[in-house]
C-alpha positions, 0 to 999 in steps of 0.5 A: 747438704749432708755429704754422707746423706743418701735419698732413697726412692723406688720408682713405683707407686704400688703398695707391695712393690718389690722395688719398695722392699729393695729400696728399704733394704738398701737404706738399711745398708746405707745406715750400716756404712756410717751414712744417713738414709732418707726413704721417700714414697712417691705416693707422698709427692703426687704430680701431674704429668709435666706440661709446660703450659701448666708450669707457665700458668702456675709455676713449679708444682709444690711437690716438685719444690719439696722434691728439689729441696730434698735433693739439695739436702742429700749428697747422693741418690739410690733409685730402685727402678721397676722395668715397664716394657724394657724401660722405666716407669712413667711416674719415675720419668715424670718426677725426674722431669719435674725436678729438672725444671729450674726455680727462679734464679737457679741454673739449669739442672741445678738439682742434678749437677754432680749428684751421685746416684746408684741404680738398682732394680727388682723384677719377677723376670730373669733379668731383674729389670736390667733393661730399664736400668740402661735407660735410667742410666742414660737419662741421669748421665744426660742431666749431669748425674754421676752414676755409679758404674755398677748396677744391681738387678734382682731376678725372681723378686717374688723369692728374693727376700728372706724373713728379714726383708734382706736379700736371700742370695749371698752374691746379690746381697754382697753386690748390693752392699758394694754398690751402697758403699760405692755410692756413699764413698763417691758422694763424699769424694765428689763433695770434697772435690767441689769444696776444694780451693781453686789454684789461682797460681 
C-alpha cells in the first residue's frame, strides 16, 4: 500500500454529476500536497444489489474484488457523496456493502479497518448535501474507517465551480484544501502507527 495514495470516488452515476466534478477537483488538490490520487467512476464497477444468496451461489462479484484490491492499494479515501432524500445514494451504499464482504481467509471488514476517509458533497440545495454526509459518516465509522472530523458541503453547486472547474468561493476552496491535507496527513500518520514496533518489555 502506498501510504500517501488516496482513492477518490463520487457516489453518483450521472455523467454530469456535480459530485464527480467535485471529486475531480479534490483529486487535483491531493496531487498538490505531494500525494497520489486515483479517481474511479462507479459506472466502471457495475454491481448487482447485494444479495447473500447471490454471493453464496457465485462468490464475490468480480467488480467487488477489483474494488477491494483498489482499497488495499490506497491508504485513504475521499468520497464525494450526493444527497438523496437526506441520505446517501443507493449505488454508494451498495458499493460499501459489497466491499465489506470478506474474501476467503480474510478477517471481517479488512478493506475498511484503519482506512482513513474524507467526506465531501455538492448539491443545488442550500445545505450542500450535508444531511447525507452525517449518514455516510455513521456508516463508515461503524465499519472501522477513521473519518476525518471536518466535512465540506458545497451549496448551489450549479454555480460553485469556475472556468477551471475549481471552487469559485475562496472560503469553500480553503476548506476543501484543509480537508485534503488533513486526510493525507492522517493517512500517513495512521500507516506509521500500524508499522510501529510493538513494545514487548
